[in-house]
C-alpha positions, 0 to 999 in steps of 0.5 A, a space after each residue: 130619128 126620121 120624125 114621125 112621133 105618132 108611133 109609140 115604141 114597143 118595150 120587148 128587151 131585157 131589163 137594160 134595153 127596156 129602160 133605154 126604150 122607156 127613156 125613148 118612149 118618154 122623149 117622143 111624147 114630149 117632142 111630140 107635145 112640142 111639136 103640136 103646141 108649135 104647130 098651134 101657135 103657127 096657126 093661130 098667129 097666121 089667122 091673127 096676121 090675116 085679120 084686123 076683125 076681133 069678131 073673126 080673130 079672138 075665135 080662131 085664138 079660143 079655138 086653139 085654146 080648146 085645142 091645146 088645153 081639156 078646157 071645156 069652155 073659152 072665153 074673152 070678155 071686152 072690157 071698155 076703158 073704166 073696166 065694164 064689160 062691154 061684150 064676151 066672145 066665147 068658144 066651148 058649151 058647158 052645160 050652164 052658167 059662164 056668162 055668170 062668171 064674165 063681169 066677176 072674172 073681169 073685175 077679180 083680174 082687174 083688180 089684182 092685175 095678175 092672172 087668177 088660177 082656181 084649181 077647185 071653184 068649190 073652195 074659191 074665196 077670191 070671187 066674193 059673189 061667184 064664190 056659190 057658184 055651182 054649175 058645170 065648171 069646177 076649176 078656171 084660170 083667167 089671164 089679163 090681156 094687155 093692150 093700149 097700155 091697160 088691161 083691155 079684156 080677160 081670158 078665161 078657161 072653164 073645166 068640168 073637173 077640178 085641175 091642177 095648172 102646171 108651168 107648161 100649161 101656163 105658159 101656152 096660155 100665156 102665149 095664146 092671150 099675147 095673140 089676143 094683145 097682139 090682134 087687139 092692139 092691131 084693130 085699135 091702130 087701123 081704126 085710128 089710122 082709118 079715123 084720122 084718113 076720114 078726118 083728113 079726107 073731110 078736110 081736104 074735100 071741105 076746104 076752099 084751098 087747092 091742095 095737091 099731094 105729091 110724091 119725091 119725083 113730083 108725081 101727084 098722089 092726091 088732089 082735092 075738089 078745090 084744086 080740081 076746080 081751080 085747075 079745071 080737071 
């Protein structure tokens, strides 16, 4: 009742009270897990909002993925407009071979346009060339990341044992994947805005026309070199 969800309840009572205590203990465990998920999502969203740099923001999300699940490795495969692998950001350290799966998983997810869940990689037939993979990764899940109206990246997690994915697990992973999508959208918008600003600055610097920009109170916001020469300022 006081909000301390760390201390397990001790069951030392009659059968009826024991059942009630067990019910409360189950509720405590579920509430504790939910609170930890919400705290994690808050930390990730704060980290995402504080940067426009993919190389800084994506690792923070991957750290959250590793904290939230029992994954051994979490990787984001960045894709070009044509679906080719442009780069990979990774956290975690399996013994061997995650890079062998990057392009195969990216192609499979782009082709399916939906998540790929392989609970037992040894029996997987959906990966084609990687179906004979015998590395440390025994199960994996790969999620598409949509940005700029297309799949711009793929987030995948690898596990060192056969694993079955339940709906709460997938819901959390989808939420974390959406944070990467937000970061990529923000980075793209900033890059576009910065490109437009530089283009406008180049035009204003090179034109022979005097240009002055003012606000609604007639305060000067911008003067280009031609205007400086014309007004001798």
